[in-house]
N, C-alpha and C positions, 0 to 999 in steps of 0.2 A: 035785390039789393044790386043796383048797376054798377056802384063803385067797386064792390067785393069781386064781381063778375070780370070787371076790366082789368084787376089787378092780379088775377089767376093767370091768364093768359100771359101777361107780361112777366111773370115769375118763371113760367115754364119756358119761355122763349129765351130768358136769361140762363137758365140750365142747360139747354140746348147749345147756348152759345160758348159756356166753359166745359163741355163733355170732352171733348178732345183734348185740351191742356191737362184736364186730370188725369186723362188715361196715358198722357204721356209723362206726368209726374209719377204716377205709378209704377209705370214701366222702368223708368228711370231709379227708383228705390229699389225696385226687386234687382235691377243688374246690379247696383252698388252692393247691395247684401250679398247678390252671388259671387261678386269678385272679392269681397273680404272673405268669404267661406273659400274660395279657391286659392286666396292666397296665404291663408293659414296654415302654418307648419303642421305638417302631421305628427301624432303623439310620437315619443320616442318609445321603443321597446327595450326593455331592460334586461340583461343577463344577471341571475340572482342567485343567492344562496341562502341556506337557513342558519342562524345561530343556534347553537344545542349546546347539551352539556355532556362531559364526558374527560377522558384524561387527556393530558398534554404532556409529552415527553420528548425534552431537548435532547439532542445527540449530536456528537461530533464524529465524522468519519473521517477516516484517512488510509491510505495503502502503503503496506509496509511488506517486509521480506522476513522468511523464516531462516531462522538459525540455530546452529548449536551454541550453547551457553560459553564453551571453550572449543577453539577450532585453532588446529596447530598444522603448519606447513613444513613438513620435514624435507630438508635439502641434504646436499652434499658438501662436505666442507674442504673436501679436496678434489681435484679434476680426476676423471679416469673413464673407463669402459666399464658399462654395467656387465656385470657378468652372471648375475643370478638376482631373480625377483621373487622373494618368499610369500608375498601377499599379494593380493588382487582388491579389486572393488568390493565393498562391504563385507572385508574380511574383519572380525575381531582382532583385536591386538592387545598385548599387556605391556605395561612399561616395561622397557630393557629387551623387548623381543627383538630378535634379528628378523628385518624385514626385507634387506638387500643388501647385494656385495658388490663393489668395485674391484677390478682386477687389480692383485697388490704386488705384482711383480717389481714394479718400478721402485714402489715405497719399500718393500723387502731389500731391495738393493741399496736404498738410502741408509735401512738400519744396519746393514751389514758394512757399509763404509763409514758410518758414525762410529759402529763399535770397535771398528779395527783403529781409528782416529782416539778413542778412548784408551785402547789398551796402550797405544805410543805414548801418549800423554801420560799415561800411569807410569810407564818406564822412564820417561823424562824425570818424572818428579824423584823416582828412586835414585837416578844417576845423579840428579842436582844434589840430593841429601848425602850422598857420598863425597861429592866433592866439597860439600860445605864441610863435612864432617874432617876430611883430609886437611881443608884450609884452615881449619880451627885448630887442629892438632899442630900443624906447622908453625901457626901463630905461637901458641903457647911454649914451644920448644925454642922458638927465636927469642920470645919475651924472657924464658929463664936465662938463656946465654948472654942477653943482654944485660940482666942483673950481675953478671960475674964479669961483664966488661970483655965478654967474647965475640960480642956480635956489635956491629955499629946501628947505630939509630936508623939508617936508611934501610938496613936490612929488617928491622922491625916493622917500618912503616909500610913496606913491600908485603910481608907477610900479612899486616892488618888489613890493608887493602885486597888483597887475595881473598881474605877470608870474608870480607863483609860482600865482594863481589859474589863469591860463591853463596852466601845466604841470599841476597838477592836472587840470584839466577834460581834459587830453590823456590822462592815466592812465585817468580814468573812460571816456572813449571808447574805449581799447584793451579795458578789461575788457568793456565792452557788445560790442565786437566778438568777443572770445572766447567770450561767451555765445551770441553769434548764431552762431559757428561751430560749437559743441556743440549748438544746437539743429538746426541743418542736418544735422549728422552723425547726431543722433537721428532724426530724420524719413527721412534716408535709409536707415537701419539698418530702422526700422518697415517702409519701404517694402520691402527686401529681405526681410524675414520674410514677405511675402505669397507668396515663391516659397519652398515648403517642400522640403528636402534630405534625402536618406538619411544618417543618421550613421555607419553601417557598411556593409559588404558583407555580404549576407544576403538572405533570403528572407522576403517578407511573408506573415506567419500570420493576420493579422486586419485588416481595415478597418472603421472604425466611423462614417465618414461619406459621404453621396453629393454630387454635383454639385447646388448651388443650397441646399444646407444651411449655415445661420448658425452658426458657432461663436463662443463668447464666452469670452475668456481674461481677463477682468476680475479673478477671483480665483484662479483656476488653469488652468493650461494643459490644454486638452481634447486627449484622445488620439484622434488620427486613423487612425494604424496601428501594429501591433505587428510588430517585425521581429526574428527570430532569426538570428543571426550564421551557424552553421553547423550544420545538421541531422544532419551525417555525425559529428557528436560530440556525445553528449548526456548528461544525467545523470538519476539517481532520487532523488528526496527521500523517503526511509523514515522513518516514525515507529517508533522501537524503544523499547520499554516499557523504564522505569528498572530494572526487575530483570533485564533481558537486556543493557543497555548496558555492562556492565562486562566481558562476554564478548567485545567487539568491539575491534577496533584498525585503525588506518590500514594500509592495502594489503591487507586480506584480500579473498579473492575471493568471488564474490557470483553466485549466478545468478538468473533471474527469468522468468516468464512474463506475457503479456499477453492479454487475452480474445482478440484479433484473430488471435492465431497460437497456439491452445492446444497444438499439439502441436511446437511450436519452443521451444526454452531458449536464451535469451541470457545472457550472461555479462557481468561488470564485476568493478570493484575498487573497495574503499571508499578515497575520497580524504580524506574529512573526516568527524570526527565532532563536530557543533558543540555547545559548550556550552548553548545558549541553552535552557532546558526549555520545553516547549509542554504548558498544563495545560488540558484538556477534561474537564469533569465530574470533578473532583478526580483524575483520570489524568495522571500526568506521563510525557510520552513526550521523545525526543531525536531531532533530525536526523541520519542517517547518509547522507551524500552518495556514490552509487555512480556511477562514471565508466563511460559505455558507448560502445563504436565502433557506429555506424550506417552502414556503408559503403553497404549497399544502399536506405537512406531507408524502410525496414520500419517502423521505430519513429515515432510521432507525437507531438508535444508534446501533454499533456494525458492520454495513457494510463494507465490503472492498472496498475501493476506489482506482483505479488507476489513479494516477494524471499525467498531463503532463503540464508543463512550459515552453513557448517559451520565450527563452532568446535571440534570435537573428534572424532576417528575411530579406532576399535580393529578390529584384524582379528583374526579366530578367536580370540573370547573364550568364557567361557560366560555365557549370557544366561538371564534369568529374567523372566517377564513382570512388568508391574508391578502389574497385577490382584493377583498371588500376594504381592506387598510390602504390599498394602493390607487384605488379607485379615485379620480378627480373629475367632477362634473364638466361636461363639455359647454361650450357658449350655448349651443342650440337647446340645451337642458335648462341653463340659467335663463334664457330668454322666455322658455314657454312657463318656468315658474315664475317668471316677473309679470304674469298677465297677459301674454301675446302682444308686448309691447315693441317688439322687434329684436332682432338679433343684438344690435347695441345696448339694450336696457339691461339693467341688473337686477337681479332679484333682490325683494325687499328683505331686509337683514343680513346682505353679503357685505364684505368690505370691498375697496376698490379694484381688487384683482379678483374678486369672485368667489372669495374664501368663505368658508361656512361660518356661520354665528358661533361666539364663543359659548354660549350657552348649550349644554347638551341637550337635546330632545325638542329644541325650537325650530318649528317649520319654516323655511325659507320664504313660504308664501306669507306668513303671518307677518302682522305689524306693517300693513301697507297704509297709506296715508300719511298721518303724522309721525309713525315711528318709522317710516324709511327715510326720513330726514336724518336720523342717526347713522344710517349706514354710508354716509357720504365721507369725504377724506378727513374731515374733522374727528369722525368716531374712530378711525384708525389709529390717531395717536393716543387714544386711550386704551386700547386693548392690552391686555396682561400678556406677559411673555408666555411662551408655550411651556408646559410642564415636561420635564423627561418621562417618556413612556407614553405621553398622551397622543391619541390618535382620532382621526374623525371619520366615522362610517355613515353611509347614506343608507336610509332605513325607508320601505314602503309602509307608508301608512294609508290604508284606503285608495292604494293605487298611486298615492302621490310620495315622491319622495322626501324626505326629511333628514337633515343633519343631527347626527347624536355624537358629542363627544365623549369617549371611552379612554381608559387607562390600560393599556397591555402589560402583561408579563411575560413569561415563559412562551417560546414559540418553538415548534418542532420543524418549521420549514413551510408548512403547509396550512396549519391552525395555530391561533395565537390565544392565549388564556387572557381574559377580560376580567381585571381586577377591581374596576371601578367604573362605574358611567350606568346609563339609562338604558342600556342593551339588555334585552332579557332573551332567555332561550324562547325560541320559536319565531323571532323577528326575522323579517325576510330584509336580508342587505344586498345592496346593489354591487355587483362586480364587474361590471360593464356596461356599454350600450350596445345593443344587437343591431340597430338600423340608423341611418342618418337621413336628412331631409334630402326627398328626390330632386332632381334640376328642374327649374322653373318655378320652385316654392320658395317662401320667404327666406329659407336658410340657404340658397343658392345651392351650386355643384355640391355634390358630395366631397367632404374634407376629413383630413385623417384627426380623430377625436383625441389622439394621446402622444 
């Protein structure tokens, strides 16, 4: 067939003519595919943790100072020189026991002078009594003579005035006697104050003077000793932050540690939460007083106590790390979840700010196409307001992150109780992004993710 033979060479010629353009097109397609692969951002590596079940114990910690229930500062009510100290540090004392003496010479002289003034005032009273009696007798005699017209009225008036003046002088002398008696008593009291006695039963925990030292009490009583009533019963004055004070109440149990016994835990009970605020550098705290039994006398006044109060406790609940609650997806993660549409694209199912979907357990990648339209600005207006305690965690399902809405309860600072939501024990939650896109990729240079 001559026509068929002529057509075959013509087809072969045309194929030879288009061979190189086809090769060029294939190379261009391969180059474009390679460029897309090179420009694709590398997959993100996540820091993860696992939700589990277990106890969650919510605690409040505060630092306080140990002190005795009753601490008395014993001072000197008069000035003088210390001549004798009868107790020292850690000495047990009884109420009324003599513990120190001041030099009594000056005060003994004051007592002697006041006693002499008292004796003189007493003699003046006796003298005034005698003069009053004599003036009364003279008045009576003059009055009798006047009745017989043997004395003038002027003589009678003079006798009466003398009698009444003597009576007033007697009253003055008695007043001076009372003043002298009061001065004598005061001098005797000052002399007695040179002997310093313990006001309570207790233990001397501080001594501030030595023999031969002069103390002056002209303005304020100087402190000589500090006596604790009973070191077997002590208290801890803790400073509780105003954000935590509402979680405490009287009668709650508390535990604390001291540096002297780091491996031994001491227990007590809150006796009082005082209403007086303490403000230091604009930080407001309140004093929670914890009663402590100290039968072995291990605890000393002034020790620093690191107190812990348990205000809520849950057993065998679903727990999630708090780091997972704080995690927020970066732009690179949302871009990859959006199907590789570039850093500026939003993942389907997220709001204008890249927030996760409101329904718990819905994957950000789901709902592409027609569902993505609901993620625009118009959808944000229809979102329900957040519920108190409601959080969002990101869970890895088949190595793909998905947002899950949960409700949290008690937290111990590291783990939080999950009270509601689709999160189950064993779910792997995201706590952070381990790596960022390298320079030259679609994500650009590394940036801060948080």
